[in-house]
Backbone bond lengths (Angstrom), bond angles and torsions (degrees), N, CA, C in turn:
res aa  C-N    CA-C-N  psi(-1)  N-CA   C-N-CA  omega(-1)  CA-C   N-CA-C  phi
1 M - - - 1.474 - - 1.514 111.08 -
2 L 1.382 115.50 144.74 1.389 122.02 172.61 1.489 112.66 -62.81
3 P 1.384 116.71 141.85 1.393 120.77 179.64 1.611 104.90 -58.87
4 Q 1.313 116.45 148.28 1.387 120.32 -175.26 1.555 105.58 -68.76
5 L 1.301 115.79 125.08 1.406 122.85 -178.78 1.474 109.55 -98.59
6 K 1.341 121.64 121.35 1.428 124.66 175.82 1.384 117.13 -120.20
7 G 1.313 125.84 161.00 1.487 124.15 176.72 1.519 109.91 87.26
8 K 1.332 110.93 -161.40 1.456 118.57 -179.54 1.504 117.82 -85.40
9 G 1.333 123.75 140.05 1.344 125.79 177.63 1.405 112.53 -134.84
10 I 1.427 110.79 151.65 1.488 120.20 173.80 1.474 102.20 -104.57
11 F 1.305 118.13 128.73 1.435 127.50 174.68 1.396 121.27 -115.01
12 V 1.330 117.48 119.09 1.499 123.61 -163.39 1.526 112.79 -121.56
13 F 1.246 116.90 128.56 1.529 121.39 178.72 1.514 110.48 -155.48
14 S 1.409 111.89 170.42 1.462 114.08 -176.78 1.626 103.83 -149.91
15 D 1.324 122.75 -68.99 1.484 122.66 176.44 1.540 108.13 -60.54
16 P 1.436 113.46 141.10 1.500 115.78 178.56 1.483 120.99 -55.67
17 G 1.452 109.91 -30.69 1.501 110.98 -178.62 1.470 111.64 -71.09
18 G 1.357 122.36 -20.24 1.448 119.66 170.65 1.600 109.33 -91.65
19 A 1.198 116.46 -37.66 1.501 119.69 -176.93 1.588 112.72 -50.65
20 K 1.308 114.14 -48.57 1.416 116.86 -173.88 1.435 114.85 -69.33
21 P 1.389 125.30 -29.80 1.449 125.61 176.53 1.470 106.20 -71.85
22 V 1.330 119.47 -43.38 1.524 124.27 -177.42 1.511 109.33 -65.42
23 L 1.280 122.14 -40.58 1.525 117.17 178.73 1.513 109.31 -71.80
24 S 1.373 114.51 -26.77 1.527 112.50 -174.62 1.546 102.62 -77.00
25 F 1.348 119.09 -35.56 1.533 118.32 178.69 1.554 109.32 -54.72
26 I 1.323 116.28 -44.63 1.461 121.15 -179.76 1.628 107.20 -58.90
27 K 1.381 114.17 -51.12 1.406 119.95 -172.35 1.675 106.18 -65.58
28 L 1.205 120.74 -41.58 1.462 113.53 -175.04 1.570 118.03 -92.64
29 N 1.268 114.77 3.24 1.465 118.91 -172.02 1.619 110.59 -105.88
30 D 1.309 118.53 103.04 1.496 124.60 -175.67 1.427 109.15 -75.10
31 S 1.265 124.79 -14.92 1.500 120.60 -174.61 1.457 110.68 -85.84
32 I 1.310 127.05 -2.41 1.378 132.82 175.87 1.487 109.17 -79.84
33 S 1.348 117.24 121.51 1.471 119.33 178.36 1.495 113.20 -91.70
34 G 1.372 120.87 -20.64 1.353 124.93 171.70 1.543 114.89 -160.32
35 Y 1.248 119.05 165.92 1.345 125.35 -172.84 1.592 116.93 -152.01
36 Y 1.230 121.51 143.33 1.390 125.60 171.20 1.534 104.71 -134.05
37 A 1.352 106.44 110.02 1.504 113.39 179.36 1.519 114.72 -96.71
38 V 1.193 125.16 139.40 1.502 128.82 -168.16 1.450 113.65 -146.16
39 S 1.356 114.86 130.42 1.478 120.28 179.03 1.495 111.30 -144.84
40 D 1.382 115.07 159.35 1.430 116.89 177.56 1.597 110.43 -101.27
41 R 1.447 115.33 7.84 1.364 119.11 172.47 1.468 110.42 -133.74
42 E 1.349 112.08 168.10 1.578 118.89 -179.82 1.481 101.89 -125.45
43 Y 1.354 108.89 146.16 1.541 122.08 173.63 1.472 110.61 -139.24
44 D 1.419 117.68 149.46 1.420 123.54 174.68 1.551 110.28 -59.37
45 F 1.312 120.97 -35.72 1.499 121.98 -178.65 1.534 112.10 -66.28
46 F 1.185 125.29 -8.46 1.405 122.45 168.33 1.496 115.30 -53.99
47 E 1.266 114.97 -36.38 1.458 116.78 175.21 1.546 120.29 -65.71
48 D 1.399 113.15 -26.21 1.399 119.31 174.21 1.412 111.28 -52.24
49 F 1.334 124.55 -37.43 1.436 129.23 -168.93 1.582 113.71 -95.29
50 G 1.260 111.00 -11.83 1.532 111.45 -177.58 1.591 118.37 60.10
51 I 1.453 109.31 30.52 1.501 110.10 -173.84 1.577 103.08 -121.51
52 Q 1.173 111.75 128.18 1.632 117.50 174.42 1.586 108.68 -62.17
53 V 1.416 107.64 122.48 1.397 111.10 173.52 1.634 110.29 -109.18
54 N 1.279 120.95 128.94 1.494 126.46 -172.04 1.474 106.49 -90.65
55 K 1.318 116.77 139.56 1.488 120.31 176.00 1.382 111.05 -81.71
56 Y 1.354 113.57 139.95 1.470 128.22 -172.11 1.513 104.21 -94.24
57 T 1.349 119.91 134.67 1.379 126.43 161.36 1.506 111.62 -114.73
58 P 1.343 121.66 128.76 1.409 123.20 -177.00 1.628 117.19 -48.64
59 G 1.226 112.15 125.04 1.515 116.33 -175.68 1.509 110.04 105.42
60 D 1.250 119.48 -16.00 1.536 124.42 -175.16 1.568 117.33 -65.28
61 E 1.412 108.10 -23.94 1.578 113.10 -170.77 1.414 119.13 -51.99
62 E 1.359 114.02 -44.21 1.513 122.20 176.37 1.498 110.95 -57.47
63 Q 1.291 118.20 -52.79 1.414 124.00 176.80 1.558 117.49 -56.44
64 I 1.287 112.53 -45.23 1.440 125.99 -176.59 1.595 110.02 -62.20
65 I 1.310 108.99 -47.25 1.594 115.96 179.96 1.476 111.28 -70.53
66 A 1.282 114.22 -41.75 1.561 119.91 176.67 1.606 109.90 -63.80
67 S 1.181 117.35 -37.28 1.436 118.08 -179.00 1.514 113.72 -77.84
68 Y 1.274 111.94 -42.91 1.611 115.04 -172.51 1.520 109.42 -88.85
69 Q 1.304 118.75 -19.45 1.565 124.55 173.79 1.481 108.30 47.93
70 P 1.421 119.82 60.94 1.420 122.43 -178.86 1.639 112.83 -68.68
71 D 1.215 114.26 160.70 1.456 125.90 171.99 1.545 110.26 -80.42
72 F 1.439 114.40 -31.44 1.415 116.11 175.29 1.610 103.91 -159.76
73 V 1.443 110.14 168.44 1.528 119.41 177.76 1.534 102.71 -123.47
74 F 1.374 112.29 131.55 1.447 122.07 -177.85 1.554 106.41 -122.87
75 T 1.401 117.91 128.48 1.419 120.54 -168.84 1.518 108.68 -132.98
76 S 1.198 117.91 160.67 1.462 123.59 161.81 1.587 108.29 -99.35
77 T 1.338 116.92 -169.47 1.488 116.74 165.47 1.542 107.37 -122.83
78 S 1.435 116.38 159.15 1.346 113.43 -179.84 1.588 110.38 -141.62
79 Y 1.322 112.34 156.96 1.549 125.17 -175.72 1.456 106.37 -70.84
80 T 1.361 118.81 -51.01 1.472 122.89 -166.78 1.379 113.97 -102.66
81 S 1.241 124.79 -1.40 1.498 126.60 -164.26 1.483 114.95 -134.86
82 K 1.364 122.78 151.95 1.476 121.46 179.76 1.470 106.57 -120.12
83 I 1.291 117.77 16.33 1.441 123.94 -177.29 1.638 110.90 -57.88
84 E 1.280 114.07 -40.81 1.541 116.88 176.81 1.520 113.14 -62.53
85 L 1.410 117.16 -37.73 1.389 121.46 -177.15 1.639 109.70 -75.46
86 R 1.426 116.36 -31.31 1.346 121.23 171.59 1.497 110.19 -52.48
87 F 1.292 119.95 -55.96 1.466 128.47 -176.10 1.501 110.07 -66.23
88 I 1.374 119.58 -41.52 1.505 117.61 -178.05 1.532 107.94 -61.66
89 E 1.337 111.11 -47.82 1.519 115.36 -179.30 1.421 116.84 -59.19
90 A 1.379 116.77 -40.09 1.565 125.12 176.10 1.514 108.71 -68.41
91 A 1.225 122.95 -42.26 1.475 125.06 -172.46 1.621 105.16 -73.30
92 K 1.304 119.11 -37.30 1.545 120.86 -176.02 1.414 109.42 -64.50
93 K 1.516 118.23 -32.56 1.433 117.14 -177.41 1.571 106.03 -65.61
94 R 1.314 125.46 -26.81 1.325 130.65 -176.28 1.606 112.29 -97.34
95 N 1.431 119.57 10.22 1.247 128.36 -178.71 1.620 116.96 54.62
96 I 1.277 108.60 34.25 1.497 118.12 -178.74 1.573 103.70 -92.77
97 P 1.352 116.17 128.55 1.372 123.10 -178.19 1.568 112.93 -61.79
98 C 1.312 120.78 128.72 1.372 125.85 171.54 1.503 120.84 -109.16
99 Y 1.369 117.82 138.87 1.381 125.59 177.24 1.524 111.40 -127.70
100 T 1.357 112.18 137.95 1.506 112.84 174.90 1.435 108.30 -125.77
101 F 1.398 119.53 141.81 1.452 128.22 167.96 1.444 113.89 -95.34
102 I 1.340 123.19 128.20 1.487 125.92 168.09 1.493 110.97 -116.88
103 D 1.324 110.21 133.27 1.489 119.05 -175.79 1.426 112.70 -110.01
104 H 1.397 120.55 21.26 1.412 123.00 177.85 1.549 111.01 -125.38
105 Y 1.310 116.27 -174.16 1.496 121.95 -176.73 1.491 109.18 -124.52
106 T 1.375 121.22 16.25 1.354 116.49 -178.64 1.635 109.20 -146.56
107 R 1.499 109.26 158.55 1.329 121.85 168.39 1.715 112.14 58.62
108 Y 1.291 106.41 44.56 1.548 107.56 -171.03 1.563 111.17 -67.61
109 K 1.412 121.13 -46.17 1.445 116.96 177.04 1.388 117.89 -64.26
110 D 1.424 121.70 -29.75 1.429 124.62 179.62 1.491 108.18 -60.22
111 R 1.318 120.17 -31.88 1.400 123.38 -169.28 1.534 111.92 -68.76
112 F 1.402 114.73 -11.23 1.444 120.78 178.47 1.480 117.21 -118.51
113 V 1.332 115.53 22.80 1.404 125.20 179.58 1.516 109.65 -104.31
114 D 1.372 113.61 128.13 1.396 122.99 176.20 1.494 111.66 -130.05
115 G 1.333 114.16 99.48 1.492 114.02 -172.23 1.518 113.98 66.95
116 D 1.246 120.78 -122.98 1.465 119.47 174.69 1.546 110.30 -101.88
117 K 1.211 122.86 16.78 1.533 127.37 177.72 1.417 112.85 -106.13
118 L 1.348 123.37 137.76 1.333 132.54 166.66 1.425 109.58 -101.77
119 I 1.433 122.43 115.37 1.387 131.60 -168.80 1.586 102.42 -114.70
120 L 1.205 118.13 100.53 1.523 120.84 -177.55 1.527 108.14 -108.75
121 P 1.364 113.98 148.48 1.432 120.09 170.49 1.569 109.67 -81.20
122 D 1.347 116.12 179.00 1.380 118.11 170.78 1.452 120.91 -75.69
123 Y 1.262 107.97 -29.60 1.578 114.28 179.59 1.522 108.61 -142.54
124 I 1.316 112.82 143.39 1.466 118.45 170.46 1.470 111.60 -117.04
125 T 1.261 117.35 136.60 1.520 121.62 175.55 1.583 108.43 -117.18
126 V 1.232 114.53 136.09 1.382 122.71 -177.09 1.585 111.18 -126.54
127 T 1.406 113.59 177.06 1.520 109.72 -166.73 1.489 111.23 -90.96
128 D 1.309 127.27 -12.47 1.459 123.88 178.06 1.470 110.47 -159.57
129 N 1.335 115.65 177.55 1.542 119.20 176.93 1.419 114.13 -66.43
130 I 1.353 122.97 -28.54 1.428 124.11 -179.87 1.523 102.68 -67.54
131 A 1.210 123.40 -47.87 1.552 126.34 175.04 1.404 110.17 -54.35
132 V 1.291 119.78 -42.08 1.467 121.82 -177.12 1.563 108.96 -63.23
133 G 1.381 113.32 -43.08 1.500 112.29 179.50 1.537 116.40 -64.28
134 I 1.394 113.26 -34.75 1.516 118.43 174.08 1.488 106.92 -63.52
135 A 1.292 118.39 -48.86 1.421 119.38 -176.16 1.664 112.12 -62.90
136 H 1.245 113.55 -38.54 1.575 117.42 178.94 1.620 101.72 -58.82
137 A 1.292 120.63 -48.44 1.431 122.97 -171.94 1.493 115.72 -57.36
138 E 1.353 117.49 -18.47 1.452 121.21 -177.20 1.591 109.55 -95.12
139 N 1.247 116.30 -2.12 1.538 120.69 169.89 1.491 110.99 57.29
140 M 1.362 118.73 46.14 1.416 118.88 -176.85 1.555 111.85 -86.77
141 L 1.375 112.72 -44.64 1.447 120.59 -172.92 1.528 109.80 -136.97
142 P 1.277 122.85 159.63 1.521 121.63 169.59 1.425 110.64 -48.09
143 P 1.396 120.36 144.69 1.390 122.26 -176.24 1.524 117.02 -51.73
144 D 1.356 111.51 -38.83 1.455 120.39 -177.23 1.457 116.41 -73.02
145 H 1.413 112.65 0.07 1.535 119.11 172.93 1.468 114.56 -106.59
146 I 1.364 112.02 13.87 1.564 120.63 171.34 1.329 111.65 -123.77
147 M 1.394 118.37 120.28 1.430 120.70 -170.56 1.553 114.03 -129.08
148 A 1.300 121.29 156.99 1.437 121.97 174.45 1.644 102.80 -98.81
149 S 1.274 112.08 136.56 1.451 116.13 -177.93 1.467 114.68 -132.98
150 G 1.432 113.27 -3.61 1.547 111.47 -170.46 1.421 105.03 83.13
151 N 1.437 110.92 169.29 1.534 116.65 174.74 1.517 110.12 -105.18
152 Y 1.077 118.43 114.50 1.482 132.02 -179.53 1.541 109.32 -45.55
153 Y 1.138 112.16 -53.10 1.531 119.50 -176.60 1.401 114.20 -58.61
154 H 1.428 115.31 -41.48 1.420 117.58 176.24 1.477 111.84 -64.76
155 A 1.278 122.62 -35.24 1.365 121.41 173.37 1.569 115.08 -60.35
156 F 1.336 113.17 -33.16 1.479 118.60 -179.81 1.615 104.98 -74.77
157 L 1.389 116.45 -46.15 1.343 119.23 -178.65 1.462 119.31 -60.77
158 K 1.362 117.00 -23.84 1.510 115.62 -179.04 1.507 117.71 -68.12
159 Q 1.405 108.47 -19.07 1.419 116.13 179.94 1.492 114.69 -97.03
160 W 1.444 116.10 -11.15 1.465 122.58 -171.84 1.519 114.86 -79.64
161 V 1.409 112.20 137.45 1.427 117.55 171.89 1.452 105.14 -139.73
162 P 1.335 119.71 143.33 1.369 121.95 -178.83 1.560 115.53 -66.06
163 S 1.348 116.11 159.81 1.438 122.24 -175.33 1.551 107.99 -94.73
164 V 1.460 114.87 -6.15 1.415 123.18 -170.96 1.554 103.81 -117.20
165 S 1.383 115.15 133.05 1.545 124.76 175.73 1.502 103.39 -63.30
166 R 1.392 110.42 165.20 1.499 118.96 168.33 1.562 112.16 -64.30
167 E 1.391 114.21 -40.57 1.488 119.52 177.97 1.383 111.92 -63.25
168 S 1.390 122.15 -42.68 1.401 126.55 177.90 1.457 113.27 -68.64
169 F 1.356 118.62 -38.08 1.422 120.92 -178.62 1.619 107.71 -67.08
170 F 1.343 114.84 -41.42 1.422 119.11 -177.77 1.559 106.86 -62.82
171 A 1.312 115.68 -45.93 1.536 120.49 -179.22 1.411 111.15 -61.22
172 E 1.334 121.29 -46.34 1.465 131.48 -175.03 1.568 107.97 -54.93
173 H 1.305 115.65 -43.57 1.533 123.08 -172.14 1.567 113.00 -107.50
174 G 1.403 117.93 13.55 1.458 118.51 171.79 1.487 111.28 67.34
175 L 1.284 119.73 24.57 1.526 119.17 173.14 1.467 111.92 -82.83
176 T 1.283 115.34 155.75 1.458 123.46 -170.77 1.611 107.79 -68.11
177 P 1.286 120.89 119.03 1.561 119.54 -178.78 1.477 108.58 -59.43
178 G 1.380 114.80 138.59 1.364 117.69 173.86 1.606 121.42 80.01
179 S 1.323 106.48 2.17 1.552 110.80 -174.43 1.605 104.86 -90.90
180 L 1.341 107.60 160.22 1.523 112.70 173.35 1.499 108.16 -78.76
181 L 1.305 117.14 134.15 1.450 124.86 -172.85 1.627 109.55 -100.95
182 I 1.338 112.73 114.20 1.333 116.11 174.80 1.601 114.43 -114.56
183 T 1.395 115.92 128.39 1.495 118.48 -166.85 1.601 101.60 -108.41
184 Y 1.346 117.62 129.67 1.425 121.84 173.66 1.664 104.27 -102.99
185 A 1.257 121.72 120.89 1.295 123.15 -170.55 1.763 108.21 -133.83
186 P 1.282 114.22 68.61 1.518 121.04 -173.01 1.493 114.36 -72.68
187 D 1.316 108.85 156.62 1.588 117.62 161.65 1.494 112.79 -88.21
188 P 1.205 120.25 145.67 1.417 124.10 178.13 1.601 118.03 -71.85
189 F 1.233 116.06 51.96 1.447 121.67 -173.25 1.502 108.29 -46.74
190 S 1.354 124.25 -35.34 1.343 126.89 178.45 1.527 119.15 -52.46
191 N 1.370 110.79 -23.47 1.421 120.31 177.98 1.501 118.60 -71.90
192 V 1.403 110.68 -26.80 1.365 122.15 -170.91 1.550 115.42 -120.80
193 G 1.365 120.21 29.05 1.427 122.87 177.92 1.503 113.45 129.44
194 G 1.338 112.17 -36.73 1.469 121.22 175.71 1.518 112.06 53.15
195 V 1.392 112.83 -145.13 1.368 121.99 -174.70 1.545 114.34 -53.59
196 P 1.270 115.71 -51.34 1.530 118.00 179.31 1.565 118.91 -49.72
197 Q 1.383 112.00 -35.98 1.432 122.88 -179.51 1.501 107.96 -89.22
198 Y 1.233 124.87 -53.34 1.446 130.34 -170.30 1.470 119.36 -98.10
199 G 1.396 117.21 -19.24 1.435 120.27 -179.59 1.501 109.05 89.59
200 F 1.272 118.77 -7.67 1.574 125.44 -177.22 1.412 108.16 -155.47
201 D 1.235 111.98 160.55 1.578 119.86 164.24 1.491 111.94 -151.70
202 E 1.339 123.27 -175.15 1.326 127.14 179.80 1.481 120.13 -48.56
203 T 1.508 109.70 -39.82 1.455 116.15 -179.96 1.459 115.06 -75.77
204 T 1.324 117.25 -38.74 1.503 117.93 178.05 1.521 114.39 -72.62
205 V 1.372 116.60 -29.76 1.590 118.47 169.17 1.464 106.78 -68.14
206 W 1.257 124.74 -42.92 1.451 125.03 174.28 1.518 110.14 -53.81
207 E 1.246 122.67 -44.34 1.420 123.69 -173.66 1.523 110.13 -64.29
208 E 1.336 118.18 -40.93 1.352 126.75 177.10 1.546 109.72 -65.89
209 I 1.314 122.15 -48.53 1.370 128.84 175.02 1.495 111.86 -48.56
210 N 1.432 112.61 -54.34 1.434 121.51 -168.42 1.504 103.58 -69.05
211 N 1.310 120.77 -47.15 1.488 120.39 -175.76 1.636 111.36 -53.40
212 Y 1.316 115.38 -41.52 1.422 119.70 -179.16 1.572 108.87 -74.12
213 L 1.198 117.77 -42.32 1.467 120.26 177.85 1.488 109.42 -58.09
214 E 1.196 118.44 -49.01 1.515 121.06 -178.16 1.622 108.45 -49.19
215 Q 1.373 108.57 -41.82 1.513 112.36 179.39 1.535 112.27 -67.40
216 L 1.329 116.08 -45.22 1.523 123.10 -178.27 1.440 113.22 -68.77
217 S 1.417 120.97 -28.03 1.449 125.24 -179.67 1.528 110.37 -63.98
218 E 1.330 118.63 -21.13 1.496 118.96 175.91 1.525 107.85 -68.96
219 K 1.138 125.86 -22.36 1.465 132.45 -177.84 1.471 114.63 -101.94
220 Y 1.416 116.08 -49.36 1.401 123.52 -171.87 1.644 110.01 -108.55
221 N 1.378 111.14 147.88 1.543 112.39 172.85 1.524 108.70 -91.66
222 I 1.433 107.17 104.78 1.384 116.29 -170.16 1.599 105.31 -115.75
223 T 1.497 111.01 143.37 1.437 119.09 166.50 1.570 106.52 -119.76
224 V 1.194 121.65 135.19 1.474 131.13 177.16 1.571 109.85 -111.61
225 V 1.324 109.90 123.23 1.574 119.60 176.32 1.579 100.82 -110.62
226 I 1.329 118.33 135.10 1.481 118.80 172.20 1.570 100.61 -113.98
227 K 1.405 109.15 124.26 1.483 113.70 174.67 1.485 104.50 -112.30
228 L 1.404 116.74 110.70 1.397 121.13 -178.48 1.563 114.67 -85.81
229 H 1.246 113.71 139.95 1.493 122.23 173.89 1.516 117.44 -48.02
230 P 1.223 126.42 133.40 1.577 117.87 175.37 1.319 119.77 -50.13
231 N 1.372 115.98 -26.07 1.513 118.41 178.65 1.564 115.07 -93.77
232 Q 1.333 118.23 7.52 1.361 121.72 -178.91 1.515 116.80 -68.10
233 K 1.252 120.19 129.65 1.508 121.14 170.68 1.421 108.09 -74.80
234 R 1.258 127.84 113.37 1.327 131.75 -168.44 1.574 109.77 -77.68
235 D 1.243 117.26 -22.22 1.519 115.44 -176.71 1.540 105.88 -87.47
236 H 1.334 118.69 -2.05 1.534 119.18 169.76 1.527 111.96 -81.94
237 I 1.389 115.95 -39.39 1.575 120.45 -175.95 1.382 115.01 -99.19
238 M 1.321 118.31 -30.88 1.589 119.69 -166.47 1.533 108.74 -65.34
239 P 1.300 120.65 -37.52 1.504 114.94 -176.25 1.372 109.99 -63.42
240 A 1.453 130.21 -30.81 1.328 129.95 176.56 1.495 108.98 -75.17
241 V 1.358 121.57 -40.72 1.386 122.01 167.49 1.443 122.04 -48.10
242 Q 1.362 114.17 -43.19 1.457 124.90 178.93 1.466 116.33 -66.76
243 K 1.352 114.12 -26.51 1.428 122.60 -173.57 1.706 106.41 -80.89
244 S 1.167 114.95 -12.96 1.462 121.25 -171.32 1.573 108.11 -62.02
245 A 1.316 115.18 140.91 1.429 125.49 -179.28 1.548 113.84 -94.49
246 L 1.332 116.02 -5.46 1.482 122.73 172.30 1.489 110.49 -56.19
247 K 1.463 106.59 136.64 1.494 110.23 177.36 1.518 109.70 -77.68
248 N 1.140 117.98 -37.79 1.548 123.32 -170.47 1.652 113.55 -108.63
249 I 1.302 109.52 79.54 1.535 112.48 -174.86 1.545 106.12 -135.95
250 V 1.393 116.13 127.07 1.481 123.65 -179.94 1.558 110.50 -127.79
251 V 1.249 116.07 134.85 1.406 121.08 166.38 1.658 109.15 -85.52
252 A 1.307 111.37 127.46 1.581 113.49 -167.84 1.437 116.01 -88.26
253 D 1.422 120.31 51.86 1.444 118.49 -174.36 1.527 106.61 -70.74
254 A 1.386 121.12 -30.16 1.438 117.70 -173.56 1.449 116.30 -105.96
255 M 1.462 114.70 13.26 1.517 122.10 -176.02 1.510 107.42 -94.78
256 H 1.391 109.77 138.41 1.569 114.92 172.34 1.398 109.07 -70.78
257 L 1.313 123.14 127.47 1.501 127.40 -168.14 1.427 108.38 -61.35
258 N 1.386 122.87 -52.43 1.324 121.02 -168.12 1.551 112.73 -67.87
259 T 1.351 114.55 -33.68 1.461 117.60 176.34 1.466 110.03 -65.05
260 L 1.406 118.54 -42.76 1.392 123.64 178.62 1.475 110.19 -55.82
261 L 1.349 117.17 -51.30 1.528 123.31 178.23 1.412 112.61 -57.23
262 Y 1.320 117.23 -44.52 1.532 124.29 -175.06 1.642 107.68 -63.74
263 H 1.258 113.90 -37.50 1.502 117.96 -175.72 1.499 113.71 -92.00
264 S 1.240 121.13 -11.27 1.537 126.99 176.38 1.491 107.73 -64.66
265 D 1.247 113.22 149.01 1.497 123.89 167.82 1.476 112.88 -96.35
266 I 1.256 117.37 -38.17 1.566 119.50 -178.62 1.472 101.78 -136.35
267 I 1.395 116.09 143.72 1.468 119.91 174.63 1.608 101.76 -132.40
268 I 1.334 103.06 131.34 1.510 111.09 -179.00 1.664 108.75 -116.84
269 G 1.323 115.02 134.65 1.470 117.97 -176.28 1.467 109.07 -163.44
270 M 1.401 115.82 -163.51 1.464 118.43 172.96 1.523 113.04 -124.17
271 C 1.372 121.24 -70.83 1.370 119.97 -175.44 1.645 105.26 -139.24
272 S 1.263 121.06 20.41 1.540 123.65 -176.21 1.590 105.98 -70.97
273 S 1.341 105.62 147.40 1.520 110.98 175.38 1.535 112.30 -68.06
274 I 1.285 115.43 -15.13 1.501 122.52 172.62 1.572 106.45 -49.56
275 L 1.381 116.65 -50.31 1.437 121.74 -172.69 1.558 108.76 -62.35
276 I 1.268 116.24 -33.91 1.524 122.02 -179.85 1.642 103.32 -64.61
277 E 1.267 113.29 -54.23 1.461 119.59 179.34 1.573 112.53 -55.56
278 A 1.303 119.62 -34.83 1.366 120.74 -175.30 1.508 105.51 -78.05
279 N 1.366 121.34 -33.14 1.420 126.19 173.86 1.447 112.45 -61.25
280 V 1.376 119.87 -34.61 1.478 120.00 -172.42 1.618 108.37 -86.50
281 L 1.436 117.97 -27.56 1.471 112.91 176.79 1.422 117.37 -59.85
282 K 1.425 114.87 153.91 1.440 117.40 -177.54 1.459 109.70 -65.11
283 G 1.366 121.59 155.20 1.426 124.71 169.15 1.577 110.13 115.52
284 G 1.341 112.15 -27.86 1.630 108.22 -179.29 1.467 111.17 69.37
285 K 1.421 114.11 97.18 1.447 124.68 -175.53 1.712 104.21 -94.85
286 K 1.271 117.23 153.56 1.405 124.49 161.74 1.441 108.79 -80.92
287 I 1.359 121.33 119.13 1.428 123.36 175.53 1.434 115.45 -127.34
288 I 1.385 110.64 128.87 1.510 116.48 -173.92 1.547 101.63 -125.40
289 R 1.374 108.28 129.38 1.588 117.20 -177.50 1.505 103.96 -111.04
290 C 1.301 117.24 126.63 1.418 130.75 179.84 1.488 107.50 -93.50
291 L 1.281 121.30 103.24 1.484 128.76 167.73 1.443 114.73 -123.02
292 F 1.228 116.93 80.39 1.536 125.26 -163.90 1.595 109.96 -79.42
293 N 1.252 114.54 31.37 1.456 115.60 -179.38 1.507 101.43 -162.05
294 S 1.336 116.15 125.74 1.508 120.34 -177.79 1.617 112.54 -71.38
295 K 1.347 111.63 -19.53 1.475 114.08 179.29 1.460 116.42 -82.39
296 V 1.236 118.56 -3.83 1.452 124.25 173.45 1.522 113.26 -68.25
297 H 1.239 117.20 132.14 1.471 120.34 -178.05 1.536 107.68 -76.01
298 D 1.238 115.61 117.87 1.534 116.65 -175.05 1.705 108.99 -89.12
299 S 1.154 116.00 103.12 1.562 122.72 -167.82 1.516 104.62 -70.22
300 L 1.288 116.71 -22.03 1.484 122.46 -170.13 1.663 108.14 -106.17
301 L 1.231 115.93 11.11 1.636 121.58 -176.46 1.564 107.54 -61.14
302 A 1.212 118.03 -46.05 1.583 116.71 -177.43 1.327 116.47 -76.59
303 L 1.438 120.85 -2.10 1.492 123.41 179.50 1.597 108.47 -99.38
304 N 1.254 121.43 -15.63 1.443 124.80 176.04 1.478 108.61 61.79
305 I 1.409 121.36 52.31 1.383 130.70 -173.50 1.537 107.54 -94.63
306 G 1.239 118.66 117.18 1.453 121.42 177.82 1.534 120.12 59.21
307 T 1.308 115.41 -167.17 1.456 121.17 174.21 1.535 111.17 -102.88
308 V 1.349 122.16 132.29 1.350 123.07 176.05 1.354 116.55 -94.20
309 A 1.452 115.60 128.14 1.456 117.82 178.88 1.559 110.94 -106.37
310 H 1.202 119.80 114.37 1.496 127.16 -172.27 1.550 108.46 -83.89
311 N 1.252 125.98 -9.65 1.378 126.92 174.66 1.524 110.49 -158.62
312 N 1.302 115.63 175.01 1.382 128.90 -177.06 1.561 108.15 -56.94
313 S 1.283 118.63 -46.39 1.535 124.84 -175.41 1.575 105.20 -59.74
314 E 1.293 112.26 -53.73 1.443 116.33 -176.14 1.440 113.07 -56.79
315 F 1.420 113.96 -42.22 1.397 119.11 -177.83 1.594 113.99 -61.16
316 K 1.310 113.97 -45.79 1.340 122.18 174.15 1.521 117.25 -49.12
317 N 1.421 107.85 -47.73 1.481 115.04 178.53 1.475 116.35 -59.59
318 Y 1.452 109.36 -46.61 1.453 118.62 -178.84 1.561 114.27 -62.27
319 L 1.385 111.13 -42.91 1.415 119.08 -175.17 1.679 107.52 -68.23
320 Q 1.252 116.39 -47.17 1.365 120.47 178.20 1.636 113.08 -57.60
321 S 1.290 117.01 -45.42 1.414 126.46 174.99 1.548 109.11 -58.45
322 A 1.367 116.69 -51.74 1.394 120.04 178.89 1.529 117.16 -57.17
323 I 1.364 111.05 -46.01 1.496 117.11 176.37 1.499 112.70 -59.84
324 H 1.344 113.74 -51.57 1.482 121.18 172.86 1.580 113.38 -44.47
325 E 1.333 114.38 -56.83 1.510 118.59 -179.05 1.438 113.50 -58.91
326 V 1.362 115.50 -44.43 1.491 123.93 -176.61 1.573 106.81 -62.88
327 S 1.280 113.49 -46.02 1.515 114.72 -169.93 1.519 107.12 -74.16
328 A 1.436 120.12 -31.80 1.451 117.54 174.80 1.480 113.52 -65.93
329 V 1.298 119.11 -35.08 1.519 124.52 177.12 1.484 107.23 -65.83
330 N 1.410 121.78 -44.95 1.404 124.12 -177.07 1.594 113.10 -66.75
331 E 1.312 116.10 -23.18 1.420 121.93 -173.69 1.532 112.02 -84.12
332 Q 1.451 110.78 -18.70 1.449 117.32 179.58 1.497 116.60 -68.76
């Protein structure tokens, strides 16, 4: 468990996978007397929490800490930003204790590297004891400064239901009424080596998905929604998406993520935290994870999320079975 945090805290986050647990921590923790939430990015899900998130300008960390005078700083970690490290570094100059939550199972020490500097918090909290063991092996902090706390966002999500019905959601976004909704939520593998390193990426997987769905759409009424990762380079995947012959396909730029996941029948991805969130939501979703190379490190392996397809043949079998099951239920 995380040490009981009392008093005022500054909460810092950038990537969505870290932002959601940190906002949930604020929402669920009654011992916090005050908070200042700050991010260098904006997301529509901020509204779900009813918490004001302040916009960060580079270099503001010293002034924010001096002005707010927090009892502690609590951060996530981010793939594309160093905002958390800026605040940890500034807080430690003032001997303010720092805590960081990590919701993944890989590259722990790398998350705290900035150039040639290793900027560590005082405590790290992770999702479970498996993650604790991985973090201990990287020798970042004393063992008793690395703790399992669960994922605060999952505790929040378990009780969450959308305010919009499935019918209203479909109507709002121009989706085909009564169709089976499949969401593709890939990781941007092309950003970290892509096909040369892994043998596949988000675009090649989409091409396999699309080719098979084009065949299945002759029998089933299917709508496909593509939910791109915030770090996705659109010019890498969009040309392939635009070539699709599917009649009902939408890129989910304007869709509220949780509502989309809640109303989806089948969700396809790789290792994204979106798949974990879909698994937590009420209703039980069919989740298929495409890892078309056995050498890929499966960061969700310990969580037993969905069915893993290791090749195109397995994917086709799993998708056909999922569509058949969902269609049978919908017809009842």
